[in-house]
N, C-alpha and C positions, 0 to 999 in steps of 0.2 A: 470404919464402917461397921454397922451393927449386924449385917447379914439377914435383915428382916425380909428381904425379897428373894431369898434363896429357897428353892424347893426343898421340902423335907420328905425323905423317903421313909415310909413306914412299911416294913415287911409284913405281909399277911399270907398265911398259909391257906390256900383255897382248896386243899385236898378234901376236907369234909364237905364243902359245898359241891365240889365236882362229884363226889361219891353219892351225895343225896340226889343230885340231878340225874345221875346214872340210874339210880333206883326208881326215880319218878318216870324216866323214859321207859324203863322195863315194864312198869305197871301200866303206863299208857298204851304201850304196844300190846300187852296182854289184853287189856280192855278192848282195844280196837279189833283184835282177832275174835274175841268173844262176841262183840256186837255184830261183826260181819257174819259169824256163824249163826247167831240168833236171827238175823235178817234173812239168811238163806233158808232157815227152818220155817220161818213165818211165811215166806214166799212159797215154799213147797206145800205147806199146809193150806194156804189160800188156793193154790192151784188144785189141790185135791178136793177142797170144798166146792170150787167152781165145777169140777168134773162131776162130782156126785150130784150137785144141783141140776146140771144139764142132763145127766142120765135119768134122774128121777122125773124131771119135767117132761122129757121125751116119753118116758114110760106112762105117765099119767095122761099125756095127750093121746098116745096110742090107745090106751084103754078107754078113754072118753070117746074116741072116734068109733070104738066098737061096743059102746055101752049097750045098744039094743041087742047085741049078740051075746052079752054076758048073762049068766044065770043071775038069779036074785042074790045069791051069795057073792058072785063076782061084782055085781053092782054095789052091794053093801061094802065090799072090800075097797072098791074104788072110792066110794064116798068117805070111808074111813081114812084112806090115804090122803085124799084132798083135804079133809079136816085136819089131819096131822100136819100137813104142809102149812096150812093157814095158822095153826097154833104155833108152829115153829117160827113163822114169820112174825107173829105177834111177840113171841118170847125174845127173839133176836132184836126186834125193834127196828128203828130206822136209823141205824148207825151212820150210814153214808148220806142220808138226806134224800135218797132217791124216791122214797114214797111220799114225800111232802113237797108240794109245789112251792116255788119261791114266793115269798110274801112281797107284794108290790108296795113300794113306799108310797105314803100318802102324797097326793098332789097338793102343792101349796099354792 
């Protein structure tokens, strides 16, 4: 018999591969923690922006309701604040698409 159909065992040292996989796992774990931290920070920042926007909108609404009781300087300050909000809205743009109505597809 020639032994052609006998399995051949080739010893392979997988230690370097396992070491590399361990390093990759460590890096992925670190990246996962960093991304979770960044997401938490972005969520916190978003909540602060929402709070500031709500506070400022309420202030402008309260001042606008009392416009006739404001002095000329008070009315000018209100107009300036409203203009600044409008300018900020333009500067930020329509990132979320809320200012732009959806485009209706053409009827065929």
